[in-house]
Predicted model as a PDB file, atoms N, CA, C, CB and O in Angstrom, pLDDT in the B-factor column:
MODEL        1                                                                  
ATOM      1  N   THR A   1       9.898  -8.703  -4.976  1.00 60.00           N  
ATOM      2  CA  THR A   1      10.905  -7.172  -6.338  1.00 60.00           C  
ATOM      3  C   THR A   1      12.108  -8.364  -6.219  1.00 60.00           C  
ATOM      4  CB  THR A   1      11.667  -4.634  -5.402  1.00 60.00           C  
ATOM      5  O   THR A   1      12.393  -9.454  -5.722  1.00 60.00           O  
ATOM      6  N   ASP A   2      12.524  -7.388  -6.985  1.00 71.00           N  
ATOM      7  CA  ASP A   2      13.952  -8.798  -7.752  1.00 71.00           C  
ATOM      8  C   ASP A   2      15.555  -8.318  -7.055  1.00 71.00           C  
ATOM      9  CB  ASP A   2      14.256  -8.561 -10.281  1.00 71.00           C  
ATOM     10  O   ASP A   2      16.508  -7.553  -7.201  1.00 71.00           O  
ATOM     11  N   GLN A   3      15.102  -9.208  -6.370  1.00 75.00           N  
ATOM     12  CA  GLN A   3      16.682  -9.867  -4.970  1.00 75.00           C  
ATOM     13  C   GLN A   3      18.025  -8.778  -5.436  1.00 75.00           C  
ATOM     14  CB  GLN A   3      17.562 -12.355  -5.442  1.00 75.00           C  
ATOM     15  O   GLN A   3      18.852  -8.318  -4.649  1.00 75.00           O  
ATOM     16  N   THR A   4      17.963  -8.511  -7.041  1.00 83.00           N  
ATOM     17  CA  THR A   4      19.277  -8.076  -7.716  1.00 83.00           C  
ATOM     18  C   THR A   4      19.095  -6.256  -7.291  1.00 83.00           C  
ATOM     19  CB  THR A   4      19.299  -8.559  -9.770  1.00 83.00           C  
ATOM     20  O   THR A   4      20.003  -5.541  -6.867  1.00 83.00           O  
ATOM     21  N   LYS A   5      17.471  -5.785  -7.593  1.00 81.00           N  
ATOM     22  CA  LYS A   5      17.147  -4.466  -7.459  1.00 81.00           C  
ATOM     23  C   LYS A   5      16.409  -3.831  -5.867  1.00 81.00           C  
ATOM     24  CB  LYS A   5      16.187  -4.304  -8.690  1.00 81.00           C  
ATOM     25  O   LYS A   5      15.274  -3.416  -5.634  1.00 81.00           O  
ATOM     26  N   PRO A   6      17.402  -3.956  -5.139  1.00 85.00           N  
ATOM     27  CA  PRO A   6      16.200  -3.619  -3.584  1.00 85.00           C  
ATOM     28  C   PRO A   6      15.357  -2.818  -4.409  1.00 85.00           C  
ATOM     29  CB  PRO A   6      16.861  -2.518  -1.859  1.00 85.00           C  
ATOM     30  O   PRO A   6      15.356  -2.475  -5.591  1.00 85.00           O  
ATOM     31  N   LEU A   7      14.445  -2.579  -3.136  1.00 89.00           N  
ATOM     32  CA  LEU A   7      14.023  -0.833  -2.903  1.00 89.00           C  
ATOM     33  C   LEU A   7      14.082   0.015  -2.754  1.00 89.00           C  
ATOM     34  CB  LEU A   7      13.716  -0.344  -2.584  1.00 89.00           C  
ATOM     35  O   LEU A   7      13.801  -0.077  -1.559  1.00 89.00           O  
ATOM     36  N   ARG A   8      14.180   0.719  -2.851  1.00 92.00           N  
ATOM     37  CA  ARG A   8      15.312   1.910  -2.365  1.00 92.00           C  
ATOM     38  C   ARG A   8      14.184   3.409  -2.020  1.00 92.00           C  
ATOM     39  CB  ARG A   8      16.749   2.323  -4.048  1.00 92.00           C  
ATOM     40  O   ARG A   8      12.973   3.305  -1.824  1.00 92.00           O  
ATOM     41  N   GLY A   9      14.703   4.283  -2.020  1.00 95.00           N  
ATOM     42  CA  GLY A   9      13.834   4.998  -2.061  1.00 95.00           C  
ATOM     43  C   GLY A   9      12.712   5.848  -0.796  1.00 95.00           C  
ATOM     44  O   GLY A   9      12.865   5.869   0.425  1.00 95.00           O  
ATOM     45  N   PHE A  10      11.799   6.370  -1.477  1.00 97.00           N  
ATOM     46  CA  PHE A  10      10.182   5.830  -1.730  1.00 97.00           C  
ATOM     47  C   PHE A  10       9.345   4.831  -1.790  1.00 97.00           C  
ATOM     48  CB  PHE A  10       9.844   5.996  -2.519  1.00 97.00           C  
ATOM     49  O   PHE A  10       9.713   3.738  -2.220  1.00 97.00           O  
ATOM     50  N   VAL A  11       8.196   5.041  -1.401  1.00 97.00           N  
ATOM     51  CA  VAL A  11       7.247   4.184  -2.501  1.00 97.00           C  
ATOM     52  C   VAL A  11       5.212   5.582  -1.247  1.00 97.00           C  
ATOM     53  CB  VAL A  11       7.538   0.943  -2.015  1.00 97.00           C  
ATOM     54  O   VAL A  11       4.866   6.092  -0.182  1.00 97.00           O  
ATOM     55  N   THR A  12       4.898   5.377  -2.369  1.00 98.00           N  
ATOM     56  CA  THR A  12       3.815   6.624  -2.972  1.00 98.00           C  
ATOM     57  C   THR A  12       2.444   5.604  -2.731  1.00 98.00           C  
ATOM     58  CB  THR A  12       4.124   7.251  -5.084  1.00 98.00           C  
ATOM     59  O   THR A  12       2.250   5.018  -3.796  1.00 98.00           O  
ATOM     60  N   PHE A  13       1.572   5.250  -1.847  1.00 98.00           N  
ATOM     61  CA  PHE A  13       0.646   5.113  -1.489  1.00 98.00           C  
ATOM     62  C   PHE A  13      -0.375   6.059  -1.993  1.00 98.00           C  
ATOM     63  CB  PHE A  13       0.829   5.009  -0.421  1.00 98.00           C  
ATOM     64  O   PHE A  13      -0.386   7.286  -1.893  1.00 98.00           O  
ATOM     65  N   HIS A  14      -1.496   5.020  -2.727  1.00 98.00           N  
ATOM     66  CA  HIS A  14      -2.164   5.513  -3.001  1.00 98.00           C  
ATOM     67  C   HIS A  14      -4.219   4.609  -2.354  1.00 98.00           C  
ATOM     68  CB  HIS A  14      -1.473   5.702  -4.447  1.00 98.00           C  
ATOM     69  O   HIS A  14      -4.621   3.491  -2.679  1.00 98.00           O  
ATOM     70  N   LEU A  15      -4.700   5.269  -1.785  1.00 98.00           N  
ATOM     71  CA  LEU A  15      -5.778   5.301  -0.726  1.00 98.00           C  
ATOM     72  C   LEU A  15      -6.674   5.415  -1.415  1.00 98.00           C  
ATOM     73  CB  LEU A  15      -5.822   6.243   0.303  1.00 98.00           C  
ATOM     74  O   LEU A  15      -6.545   5.731  -2.598  1.00 98.00           O  
ATOM     75  N   HIS A  16      -8.058   5.137  -0.729  1.00 96.00           N  
ATOM     76  CA  HIS A  16      -9.290   5.183  -0.938  1.00 96.00           C  
ATOM     77  C   HIS A  16      -9.666   6.663  -0.711  1.00 96.00           C  
ATOM     78  CB  HIS A  16      -9.973   4.201  -0.126  1.00 96.00           C  
ATOM     79  O   HIS A  16      -9.198   6.946   0.392  1.00 96.00           O  
ATOM     80  N   PRO A  17     -10.531   8.161  -1.432  1.00 96.00           N  
ATOM     81  CA  PRO A  17     -11.133   9.263  -1.564  1.00 96.00           C  
ATOM     82  C   PRO A  17     -11.190   9.314  -0.131  1.00 96.00           C  
ATOM     83  CB  PRO A  17     -12.368   9.356  -2.433  1.00 96.00           C  
ATOM     84  O   PRO A  17     -10.318   9.804   0.586  1.00 96.00           O  
ATOM     85  N   THR A  18     -12.314   8.755   0.270  1.00 95.00           N  
ATOM     86  CA  THR A  18     -12.174   8.417   2.077  1.00 95.00           C  
ATOM     87  C   THR A  18     -11.044   8.416   2.955  1.00 95.00           C  
ATOM     88  CB  THR A  18     -12.533   7.109   2.405  1.00 95.00           C  
ATOM     89  O   THR A  18     -11.225   8.157   4.145  1.00 95.00           O  
ATOM     90  N   PHE A  19     -10.584   8.520   2.778  1.00 96.00           N  
ATOM     91  CA  PHE A  19      -8.574   8.892   4.089  1.00 96.00           C  
ATOM     92  C   PHE A  19      -8.460   9.846   3.322  1.00 96.00           C  
ATOM     93  CB  PHE A  19      -6.600   7.602   4.156  1.00 96.00           C  
ATOM     94  O   PHE A  19      -8.510   9.949   2.097  1.00 96.00           O  
ATOM     95  N   LYS A  20      -8.174  11.098   4.793  1.00 95.00           N  
ATOM     96  CA  LYS A  20      -7.869  11.865   4.186  1.00 95.00           C  
ATOM     97  C   LYS A  20      -6.286  12.382   4.980  1.00 95.00           C  
ATOM     98  CB  LYS A  20      -9.091  12.722   4.027  1.00 95.00           C  
ATOM     99  O   LYS A  20      -6.363  12.875   6.106  1.00 95.00           O  
ATOM    100  N   PRO A  21      -5.235  12.262   4.469  1.00 96.00           N  
ATOM    101  CA  PRO A  21      -4.991  12.532   2.983  1.00 96.00           C  
ATOM    102  C   PRO A  21      -5.077  11.069   2.569  1.00 96.00           C  
ATOM    103  CB  PRO A  21      -3.473  13.343   2.556  1.00 96.00           C  
ATOM    104  O   PRO A  21      -4.920  10.003   3.166  1.00 96.00           O  
ATOM    105  N   SER A  22      -5.467  11.510   0.996  1.00 97.00           N  
ATOM    106  CA  SER A  22      -5.724   9.895   0.375  1.00 97.00           C  
ATOM    107  C   SER A  22      -4.386   9.632  -0.107  1.00 97.00           C  
ATOM    108  CB  SER A  22      -6.951   9.677  -1.014  1.00 97.00           C  
ATOM    109  O   SER A  22      -4.547   8.664  -0.850  1.00 97.00           O  
ATOM    110  N   THR A  23      -2.973   9.979  -0.116  1.00 98.00           N  
ATOM    111  CA  THR A  23      -1.966   9.465  -0.625  1.00 98.00           C  
ATOM    112  C   THR A  23      -1.093  10.064   0.245  1.00 98.00           C  
ATOM    113  CB  THR A  23      -1.782   9.619  -1.997  1.00 98.00           C  
ATOM    114  O   THR A  23      -1.173  11.174   0.773  1.00 98.00           O  
ATOM    115  N   GLU A  24      -0.253   9.217   0.340  1.00 98.00           N  
ATOM    116  CA  GLU A  24       1.031   8.565   1.680  1.00 98.00           C  
ATOM    117  C   GLU A  24       2.144   8.056   1.009  1.00 98.00           C  
ATOM    118  CB  GLU A  24       0.506   7.098   2.764  1.00 98.00           C  
ATOM    119  O   GLU A  24       2.314   6.995   0.407  1.00 98.00           O  
ATOM    120  N   LYS A  25       3.261   9.531   1.341  1.00 98.00           N  
ATOM    121  CA  LYS A  25       5.167   8.969   1.067  1.00 98.00           C  
ATOM    122  C   LYS A  25       5.321   8.792   2.016  1.00 98.00           C  
ATOM    123  CB  LYS A  25       6.505   9.823   0.544  1.00 98.00           C  
ATOM    124  O   LYS A  25       4.947   9.537   2.922  1.00 98.00           O  
ATOM    125  N   VAL A  26       6.132   7.392   2.204  1.00 97.00           N  
ATOM    126  CA  VAL A  26       6.620   6.353   3.139  1.00 97.00           C  
ATOM    127  C   VAL A  26       7.935   5.894   2.617  1.00 97.00           C  
ATOM    128  CB  VAL A  26       5.621   5.146   3.287  1.00 97.00           C  
ATOM    129  O   VAL A  26       8.241   4.974   1.859  1.00 97.00           O  
ATOM    130  N   GLN A  27       8.789   7.020   3.393  1.00 97.00           N  
ATOM    131  CA  GLN A  27      10.257   6.077   3.000  1.00 97.00           C  
ATOM    132  C   GLN A  27      10.060   4.776   3.472  1.00 97.00           C  
ATOM    133  CB  GLN A  27      11.755   6.604   3.742  1.00 97.00           C  
ATOM    134  O   GLN A  27       9.292   4.283   4.298  1.00 97.00           O  
ATOM    135  N   VAL A  28      11.381   4.125   2.383  1.00 95.00           N  
ATOM    136  CA  VAL A  28      12.186   2.851   2.137  1.00 95.00           C  
ATOM    137  C   VAL A  28      13.134   2.492   3.531  1.00 95.00           C  
ATOM    138  CB  VAL A  28      13.217   3.110   0.708  1.00 95.00           C  
ATOM    139  O   VAL A  28      14.092   3.238   3.730  1.00 95.00           O  
ATOM    140  N   SER A  29      12.869   1.284   4.570  1.00 94.00           N  
ATOM    141  CA  SER A  29      13.740   1.086   5.281  1.00 94.00           C  
ATOM    142  C   SER A  29      14.665   0.888   4.887  1.00 94.00           C  
ATOM    143  CB  SER A  29      13.608   0.498   5.892  1.00 94.00           C  
ATOM    144  O   SER A  29      14.797   1.070   3.676  1.00 94.00           O  
ATOM    145  N   GLN A  30      15.889   0.379   5.724  1.00 91.00           N  
ATOM    146  CA  GLN A  30      17.116   0.156   5.565  1.00 91.00           C  
ATOM    147  C   GLN A  30      16.656  -1.326   5.186  1.00 91.00           C  
ATOM    148  CB  GLN A  30      18.150   0.517   6.800  1.00 91.00           C  
ATOM    149  O   GLN A  30      17.149  -1.558   4.082  1.00 91.00           O  
ATOM    150  N   SER A  31      16.020  -2.282   5.570  1.00 88.00           N  
ATOM    151  CA  SER A  31      16.041  -3.114   5.066  1.00 88.00           C  
ATOM    152  C   SER A  31      14.873  -3.879   3.953  1.00 88.00           C  
ATOM    153  CB  SER A  31      16.370  -3.530   5.957  1.00 88.00           C  
ATOM    154  O   SER A  31      14.435  -5.029   3.914  1.00 88.00           O  
ATOM    155  N   GLY A  32      14.716  -3.142   3.436  1.00 89.00           N  
ATOM    156  CA  GLY A  32      13.755  -2.862   1.544  1.00 89.00           C  
ATOM    157  C   GLY A  32      11.942  -3.107   2.256  1.00 89.00           C  
ATOM    158  O   GLY A  32      11.171  -3.949   1.795  1.00 89.00           O  
ATOM    159  N   VAL A  33      11.631  -2.262   3.297  1.00 92.00           N  
ATOM    160  CA  VAL A  33      10.567  -2.268   3.394  1.00 92.00           C  
ATOM    161  C   VAL A  33      10.107  -0.911   3.799  1.00 92.00           C  
ATOM    162  CB  VAL A  33      10.290  -3.230   4.073  1.00 92.00           C  
ATOM    163  O   VAL A  33      10.468  -0.159   4.704  1.00 92.00           O  
ATOM    164  N   ALA A  34       9.007  -0.796   2.660  1.00 95.00           N  
ATOM    165  CA  ALA A  34       7.697   0.645   2.491  1.00 95.00           C  
ATOM    166  C   ALA A  34       6.471  -0.421   3.281  1.00 95.00           C  
ATOM    167  CB  ALA A  34       7.058   1.316   0.126  1.00 95.00           C  
ATOM    168  O   ALA A  34       6.153  -1.561   2.943  1.00 95.00           O  
ATOM    169  N   GLU A  35       5.933   0.432   4.458  1.00 95.00           N  
ATOM    170  CA  GLU A  35       4.725   0.179   4.949  1.00 95.00           C  
ATOM    171  C   GLU A  35       4.126   1.179   5.712  1.00 95.00           C  
ATOM    172  CB  GLU A  35       4.761  -0.871   5.608  1.00 95.00           C  
ATOM    173  O   GLU A  35       4.418   1.794   6.737  1.00 95.00           O  
ATOM    174  N   LEU A  36       2.938   1.160   4.687  1.00 96.00           N  
ATOM    175  CA  LEU A  36       1.967   2.695   5.966  1.00 96.00           C  
ATOM    176  C   LEU A  36       1.169   1.148   6.580  1.00 96.00           C  
ATOM    177  CB  LEU A  36       0.145   4.652   4.772  1.00 96.00           C  
ATOM    178  O   LEU A  36       0.875   0.091   6.021  1.00 96.00           O  
ATOM    179  N   ASN A  37       1.015   1.668   8.018  1.00 94.00           N  
ATOM    180  CA  ASN A  37      -1.175   0.800   8.810  1.00 94.00           C  
ATOM    181  C   ASN A  37      -1.436   2.076   8.347  1.00 94.00           C  
ATOM    182  CB  ASN A  37      -1.922   0.326  11.270  1.00 94.00           C  
ATOM    183  O   ASN A  37      -0.768   3.092   8.155  1.00 94.00           O  
ATOM    184  N   VAL A  38      -2.817   1.679   8.198  1.00 93.00           N  
ATOM    185  CA  VAL A  38      -4.106   2.516   8.237  1.00 93.00           C  
ATOM    186  C   VAL A  38      -5.813   1.214   8.803  1.00 93.00           C  
ATOM    187  CB  VAL A  38      -4.221   3.309   6.145  1.00 93.00           C  
ATOM    188  O   VAL A  38      -6.004   0.036   8.504  1.00 93.00           O  
ATOM    189  N   VAL A  39      -6.625   2.121   9.609  1.00 91.00           N  
ATOM    190  CA  VAL A  39      -7.210   1.746   9.997  1.00 91.00           C  
ATOM    191  C   VAL A  39      -8.587   1.868   9.005  1.00 91.00           C  
ATOM    192  CB  VAL A  39      -6.987   2.115  11.096  1.00 91.00           C  
ATOM    193  O   VAL A  39      -8.888   2.964   8.532  1.00 91.00           O  
ATOM    194  N   SER A  40      -9.245   0.882   8.781  1.00 90.00           N  
ATOM    195  CA  SER A  40     -10.685   0.366   7.848  1.00 90.00           C  
ATOM    196  C   SER A  40     -11.776   0.348   8.053  1.00 90.00           C  
ATOM    197  CB  SER A  40     -10.841  -0.681   7.521  1.00 90.00           C  
ATOM    198  O   SER A  40     -11.969  -0.102   9.183  1.00 90.00           O  
ATOM    199  N   GLU A  41     -12.774   0.635   7.496  1.00 87.00           N  
ATOM    200  CA  GLU A  41     -13.812   0.178   7.791  1.00 87.00           C  
ATOM    201  C   GLU A  41     -14.379  -1.314   6.591  1.00 87.00           C  
ATOM    202  CB  GLU A  41     -14.671   1.550   7.856  1.00 87.00           C  
ATOM    203  O   GLU A  41     -15.162  -2.263   6.651  1.00 87.00           O  
ATOM    204  N   GLY A  42     -13.744  -0.931   5.944  1.00 91.00           N  
ATOM    205  CA  GLY A  42     -14.025  -2.059   5.361  1.00 91.00           C  
ATOM    206  C   GLY A  42     -12.438  -2.514   3.813  1.00 91.00           C  
ATOM    207  O   GLY A  42     -11.214  -2.634   3.869  1.00 91.00           O  
ATOM    208  N   THR A  43     -13.526  -2.614   2.650  1.00 94.00           N  
ATOM    209  CA  THR A  43     -12.019  -3.255   1.309  1.00 94.00           C  
ATOM    210  C   THR A  43     -12.107  -1.764   0.818  1.00 94.00           C  
ATOM    211  CB  THR A  43     -12.465  -4.926  -0.462  1.00 94.00           C  
ATOM    212  O   THR A  43     -12.740  -0.735   1.051  1.00 94.00           O  
ATOM    213  N   PHE A  44     -11.203  -2.195   0.080  1.00 95.00           N  
ATOM    214  CA  PHE A  44     -11.449  -1.136  -1.375  1.00 95.00           C  
ATOM    215  C   PHE A  44      -9.518  -1.428  -1.824  1.00 95.00           C  
ATOM    216  CB  PHE A  44     -12.108   1.325  -0.808  1.00 95.00           C  
ATOM    217  O   PHE A  44      -8.747  -2.111  -1.150  1.00 95.00           O  
ATOM    218  N   THR A  45      -9.183  -0.705  -3.066  1.00 97.00           N  
ATOM    219  CA  THR A  45      -7.829  -1.511  -3.789  1.00 97.00           C  
ATOM    220  C   THR A  45      -6.485  -0.396  -3.150  1.00 97.00           C  
ATOM    221  CB  THR A  45      -7.956  -1.501  -6.056  1.00 97.00           C  
ATOM    222  O   THR A  45      -6.586   0.697  -2.592  1.00 97.00           O  
ATOM    223  N   VAL A  46      -5.842  -0.823  -3.340  1.00 97.00           N  
ATOM    224  CA  VAL A  46      -5.058   0.474  -2.584  1.00 97.00           C  
ATOM    225  C   VAL A  46      -4.172   0.422  -3.487  1.00 97.00           C  
ATOM    226  CB  VAL A  46      -4.432   0.435  -0.972  1.00 97.00           C  
ATOM    227  O   VAL A  46      -4.062  -0.722  -3.929  1.00 97.00           O  
ATOM    228  N   GLY A  47      -3.187   1.492  -4.164  1.00 98.00           N  
ATOM    229  CA  GLY A  47      -2.397   1.440  -4.927  1.00 98.00           C  
ATOM    230  C   GLY A  47      -0.740   1.750  -4.652  1.00 98.00           C  
ATOM    231  O   GLY A  47      -0.187   2.182  -3.640  1.00 98.00           O  
ATOM    232  N   ALA A  48      -0.312   1.444  -5.664  1.00 97.00           N  
ATOM    233  CA  ALA A  48       1.426   1.888  -4.438  1.00 97.00           C  
ATOM    234  C   ALA A  48       1.948   1.993  -6.074  1.00 97.00           C  
ATOM    235  CB  ALA A  48       2.630   0.053  -2.829  1.00 97.00           C  
ATOM    236  O   ALA A  48       1.564   1.386  -7.074  1.00 97.00           O  
ATOM    237  N   GLU A  49       3.418   3.459  -5.803  1.00 97.00           N  
ATOM    238  CA  GLU A  49       3.988   4.162  -6.504  1.00 97.00           C  
ATOM    239  C   GLU A  49       5.718   3.566  -6.267  1.00 97.00           C  
ATOM    240  CB  GLU A  49       3.523   5.669  -6.125  1.00 97.00           C  
ATOM    241  O   GLU A  49       6.392   4.349  -5.597  1.00 97.00           O  
ATOM    242  N   ALA A  50       6.127   2.859  -6.532  1.00 95.00           N  
ATOM    243  CA  ALA A  50       8.239   2.810  -6.262  1.00 95.00           C  
ATOM    244  C   ALA A  50       8.592   3.106  -7.984  1.00 95.00           C  
ATOM    245  CB  ALA A  50       9.246   0.447  -5.551  1.00 95.00           C  
ATOM    246  O   ALA A  50       8.000   3.094  -9.063  1.00 95.00           O  
ATOM    247  N   ASP A  51       9.705   3.322  -7.533  1.00 91.00           N  
ATOM    248  CA  ASP A  51      11.479   3.464  -8.710  1.00 91.00           C  
ATOM    249  C   ASP A  51      10.689   5.018  -9.274  1.00 91.00           C  
ATOM    250  CB  ASP A  51      11.895   1.581 -10.745  1.00 91.00           C  
ATOM    251  O   ASP A  51      10.482   5.133 -10.482  1.00 91.00           O  
ATOM    252  N   GLU A  52      10.248   6.256  -8.236  1.00 91.00           N  
ATOM    253  CA  GLU A  52      10.443   6.894  -8.802  1.00 91.00           C  
ATOM    254  C   GLU A  52       9.067   6.717  -9.635  1.00 91.00           C  
ATOM    255  CB  GLU A  52      11.665   6.803  -9.166  1.00 91.00           C  
ATOM    256  O   GLU A  52       9.323   7.015 -10.802  1.00 91.00           O  
ATOM    257  N   GLY A  53       7.730   6.355  -9.498  1.00 92.00           N  
ATOM    258  CA  GLY A  53       6.867   6.789 -10.513  1.00 92.00           C  
ATOM    259  C   GLY A  53       6.161   5.601 -11.690  1.00 92.00           C  
ATOM    260  O   GLY A  53       5.051   5.565 -12.221  1.00 92.00           O  
ATOM    261  N   GLN A  54       8.021   4.204 -11.851  1.00 92.00           N  
ATOM    262  CA  GLN A  54       8.795   3.672 -12.409  1.00 92.00           C  
ATOM    263  C   GLN A  54       7.428   2.186 -12.731  1.00 92.00           C  
ATOM    264  CB  GLN A  54      10.357   3.584 -11.458  1.00 92.00           C  
ATOM    265  O   GLN A  54       6.881   1.745 -13.743  1.00 92.00           O  
ATOM    266  N   THR A  55       7.349   1.777 -10.897  1.00 92.00           N  
ATOM    267  CA  THR A  55       7.076   1.087 -10.892  1.00 92.00           C  
ATOM    268  C   THR A  55       5.895   1.200 -10.262  1.00 92.00           C  
ATOM    269  CB  THR A  55       7.813   0.538 -10.736  1.00 92.00           C  
ATOM    270  O   THR A  55       5.877   1.975  -9.306  1.00 92.00           O  
ATOM    271  N   LYS A  56       4.443   0.374 -10.670  1.00 95.00           N  
ATOM    272  CA  LYS A  56       3.205   0.885  -9.888  1.00 95.00           C  
ATOM    273  C   LYS A  56       2.364  -0.508 -10.239  1.00 95.00           C  
ATOM    274  CB  LYS A  56       2.426   2.565 -10.510  1.00 95.00           C  
ATOM    275  O   LYS A  56       2.120  -1.185 -11.238  1.00 95.00           O  
ATOM    276  N   LEU A  57       1.981  -0.534  -8.402  1.00 95.00           N  
ATOM    277  CA  LEU A  57       1.153  -1.677  -8.305  1.00 95.00           C  
ATOM    278  C   LEU A  57       0.289  -1.607  -7.539  1.00 95.00           C  
ATOM    279  CB  LEU A  57       1.664  -2.685  -8.054  1.00 95.00           C  
ATOM    280  O   LEU A  57       0.430  -0.697  -6.721  1.00 95.00           O  
ATOM    281  N   GLU A  58      -0.913  -2.423  -7.410  1.00 97.00           N  
ATOM    282  CA  GLU A  58      -2.484  -2.605  -6.791  1.00 97.00           C  
ATOM    283  C   GLU A  58      -2.881  -4.075  -6.030  1.00 97.00           C  
ATOM    284  CB  GLU A  58      -3.611  -2.467  -8.156  1.00 97.00           C  
ATOM    285  O   GLU A  58      -3.066  -5.257  -6.319  1.00 97.00           O  
ATOM    286  N   LEU A  59      -2.882  -3.516  -5.307  1.00 96.00           N  
ATOM    287  CA  LEU A  59      -3.535  -4.981  -4.567  1.00 96.00           C  
ATOM    288  C   LEU A  59      -5.241  -4.202  -4.148  1.00 96.00           C  
ATOM    289  CB  LEU A  59      -2.290  -5.658  -2.620  1.00 96.00           C  
ATOM    290  O   LEU A  59      -5.671  -3.070  -3.926  1.00 96.00           O  
ATOM    291  N   ASP A  60      -5.765  -5.553  -4.218  1.00 96.00           N  
ATOM    292  CA  ASP A  60      -7.214  -5.396  -4.223  1.00 96.00           C  
ATOM    293  C   ASP A  60      -7.687  -5.718  -2.427  1.00 96.00           C  
ATOM    294  CB  ASP A  60      -7.943  -6.650  -5.511  1.00 96.00           C  
ATOM    295  O   ASP A  60      -7.892  -6.926  -2.306  1.00 96.00           O  
ATOM    296  N   LEU A  61      -7.824  -5.225  -1.554  1.00 94.00           N  
ATOM    297  CA  LEU A  61      -7.767  -5.805  -0.249  1.00 94.00           C  
ATOM    298  C   LEU A  61      -8.754  -6.880   0.316  1.00 94.00           C  
ATOM    299  CB  LEU A  61      -7.827  -4.783   0.556  1.00 94.00           C  
ATOM    300  O   LEU A  61      -8.508  -7.541   1.325  1.00 94.00           O  
ATOM    301  N   MET A  62     -10.147  -7.017  -0.596  1.00 94.00           N  
ATOM    302  CA  MET A  62     -10.729  -8.127  -0.501  1.00 94.00           C  
ATOM    303  C   MET A  62     -10.075  -9.770  -0.530  1.00 94.00           C  
ATOM    304  CB  MET A  62     -11.523  -7.896  -1.411  1.00 94.00           C  
ATOM    305  O   MET A  62     -10.270 -10.800   0.115  1.00 94.00           O  
ATOM    306  N   ARG A  63      -9.187  -9.342  -1.685  1.00 94.00           N  
ATOM    307  CA  ARG A  63      -8.161 -10.755  -1.425  1.00 94.00           C  
ATOM    308  C   ARG A  63      -7.143 -10.988  -0.103  1.00 94.00           C  
ATOM    309  CB  ARG A  63      -7.076 -10.795  -2.691  1.00 94.00           C  
ATOM    310  O   ARG A  63      -6.334 -11.915  -0.141  1.00 94.00           O  
ATOM    311  N   VAL A  64      -7.189 -10.482   0.565  1.00 92.00           N  
ATOM    312  CA  VAL A  64      -6.342  -9.932   1.419  1.00 92.00           C  
ATOM    313  C   VAL A  64      -6.663 -10.525   2.682  1.00 92.00           C  
ATOM    314  CB  VAL A  64      -6.386  -8.514   1.412  1.00 92.00           C  
ATOM    315  O   VAL A  64      -7.537  -9.984   3.360  1.00 92.00           O  
ATOM    316  N   LYS A  65      -5.891 -11.916   3.247  1.00 92.00           N  
ATOM    317  CA  LYS A  65      -6.736 -12.216   3.857  1.00 92.00           C  
ATOM    318  C   LYS A  65      -6.030 -12.208   5.580  1.00 92.00           C  
ATOM    319  CB  LYS A  65      -7.294 -13.492   3.152  1.00 92.00           C  
ATOM    320  O   LYS A  65      -4.857 -12.067   5.926  1.00 92.00           O  
ATOM    321  N   GLY A  66      -7.292 -12.420   6.423  1.00 90.00           N  
ATOM    322  CA  GLY A  66      -7.126 -11.699   8.329  1.00 90.00           C  
ATOM    323  C   GLY A  66      -7.892 -10.825   8.882  1.00 90.00           C  
ATOM    324  O   GLY A  66      -7.714 -10.562  10.072  1.00 90.00           O  
ATOM    325  N   GLY A  67      -8.911 -10.184   8.143  1.00 88.00           N  
ATOM    326  CA  GLY A  67      -9.654  -8.913   8.103  1.00 88.00           C  
ATOM    327  C   GLY A  67     -10.710  -9.415   9.437  1.00 88.00           C  
ATOM    328  O   GLY A  67     -10.483 -10.471  10.027  1.00 88.00           O  
ATOM    329  N   THR A  68     -11.963  -8.446   9.843  1.00 88.00           N  
ATOM    330  CA  THR A  68     -12.698  -9.775  10.273  1.00 88.00           C  
ATOM    331  C   THR A  68     -14.352  -9.536   9.561  1.00 88.00           C  
ATOM    332  CB  THR A  68     -12.713  -9.939  12.286  1.00 88.00           C  
ATOM    333  O   THR A  68     -14.583  -8.362   9.272  1.00 88.00           O  
ATOM    334  N   GLU A  69     -15.013 -10.123   9.389  1.00 89.00           N  
ATOM    335  CA  GLU A  69     -16.095 -10.359   9.470  1.00 89.00           C  
ATOM    336  C   GLU A  69     -16.960  -9.107   8.315  1.00 89.00           C  
ATOM    337  CB  GLU A  69     -16.341 -10.401  11.048  1.00 89.00           C  
ATOM    338  O   GLU A  69     -17.766  -9.233   7.394  1.00 89.00           O  
ATOM    339  N   LYS A  70     -16.456  -8.243   8.797  1.00 88.00           N  
ATOM    340  CA  LYS A  70     -17.513  -6.562   8.932  1.00 88.00           C  
ATOM    341  C   LYS A  70     -16.716  -6.436   7.693  1.00 88.00           C  
ATOM    342  CB  LYS A  70     -17.319  -4.975  10.538  1.00 88.00           C  
ATOM    343  O   LYS A  70     -17.325  -6.324   6.629  1.00 88.00           O  
ATOM    344  N   PHE A  71     -15.005  -6.443   7.713  1.00 88.00           N  
ATOM    345  CA  PHE A  71     -14.201  -5.639   7.237  1.00 88.00           C  
ATOM    346  C   PHE A  71     -14.286  -5.906   5.596  1.00 88.00           C  
ATOM    347  CB  PHE A  71     -12.856  -5.830   7.940  1.00 88.00           C  
ATOM    348  O   PHE A  71     -13.942  -5.085   4.746  1.00 88.00           O  
ATOM    349  N   TYR A  72     -14.996  -7.678   5.251  1.00 90.00           N  
ATOM    350  CA  TYR A  72     -15.336  -7.811   4.619  1.00 90.00           C  
ATOM    351  C   TYR A  72     -16.754  -7.802   3.043  1.00 90.00           C  
ATOM    352  CB  TYR A  72     -14.889  -8.101   5.224  1.00 90.00           C  
ATOM    353  O   TYR A  72     -16.970  -8.004   1.848  1.00 90.00           O  
ATOM    354  N   ASP A  73     -17.276  -7.402   4.334  1.00 88.00           N  
ATOM    355  CA  ASP A  73     -18.765  -6.934   3.903  1.00 88.00           C  
ATOM    356  C   ASP A  73     -19.735  -5.128   3.894  1.00 88.00           C  
ATOM    357  CB  ASP A  73     -19.538  -7.881   4.966  1.00 88.00           C  
ATOM    358  O   ASP A  73     -20.836  -4.584   3.818  1.00 88.00           O  
ATOM    359  N   GLN A  74     -18.053  -4.879   4.056  1.00 70.00           N  
ATOM    360  CA  GLN A  74     -18.980  -3.507   3.363  1.00 70.00           C  
ATOM    361  C   GLN A  74     -18.286  -2.931   1.778  1.00 70.00           C  
ATOM    362  CB  GLN A  74     -18.847  -1.904   4.692  1.00 70.00           C  
ATOM    363  O   GLN A  74     -18.813  -1.994   1.178  1.00 70.00           O  
TER     364      GLN A  74                                                      
ENDMDL                                                                          
END                                                                             
């Protein structure tokens, strides 16, 4: 994020529809981090909304290193 505009408030994460619930709202920590830990059997694209919906991001987990071979083969 822009260092002059620290992350504040809440971030809404949008997960694969097989997750129940598939949307999780997380409060930003005092250090400016919003983190959601989930266990997944395969890759998907996760979305995130910050700044009351003004900032929208997506991340294809297939592009993130560190998972198992099985994780990427799903």
